[in-house]
N, C-alpha and C positions, 0 to 999 in steps of 0.2 A: 198870355202872349201867343202869337201864332208860331208855327214851326219856322217860318221864314224870319220872323223877328228874333227868335232864339239863335238861329244860324247867323244872322247879321251881328248879333252881340258877340258870338263866338269869333267871327271874323275880325271884329273891332278889337277884341281882346288879343287875338293873335298878332295883330298889327302893333298893339301896345308892347307885347312881349318882344317883338322884333326890334322896336325902337329902344327898348332897354338893353338888348344885346349890342346894338350899335353904339349906344352910349358907353357901355363897358369896354367895347373894343377901342373906341376913341381914347378912353382913359389909358388902356394898355399901350396904345401907340405913343401917347404923350409921355408915359412913364418908361417907355422902352422895355416893357415887360414882354419879352418874346415868347416865353412859354404860355403866358396867358393869351397872347394873340393866337397862337396855334390852337389852344383849347377852344377859345371863343369862335374861331373860324368854323370848327366842327359844329358848334351850337347854331351859328348863323346859317350854315348850310341846311341843317335839319329844320330850323325854324322857317326858312324860306319855303320848304316843302309843306310844312304845316299851314302856313299862311295861304299857299296856293290851294291846298285841299279845302280849307274853309271857304275860300272865294269860289271854288268850283261847286261846293254844296249850295252856297247862296245862289249862284247862277242857275243851277238845276232846279232849285225850289221856285225861283222866279218863272222858269219855263213851265213848270207843272202846276203853278198856283191855281189855274182855272179848273184843273181836274184833280180833285182831292184824292182819288184812289191811286193816282200815279205816285203819291208819296210812298205807298207800300212797295212799289217797284224800286224807288230810290233807296228805301231802307234795305231791301234785299241786296241791291248792288253794293251798298256801303258795308253790309255785313260780310261780304266776300273778301273785303280788304283786310280784315283782321289778321289774316295769315301772312301778310306781306312783311 
């Protein structure tokens, strides 16, 4: 698989994880489980960020697809994020 294909699979997985959190949250609402709703809201917020990051990487890879060496620049940029 290409780097883009792998990134697209990651983005799809993140979307699946988000859907799972939403389903759990819906259950917590239905059951009136307020502590679970609070906890799940934190996870949903974090997951939204992860889904956005994955989508941003896919978008970047699509932009640089024609210039293979630009992947190294993207790798360098992503490596700087580990301290966040």
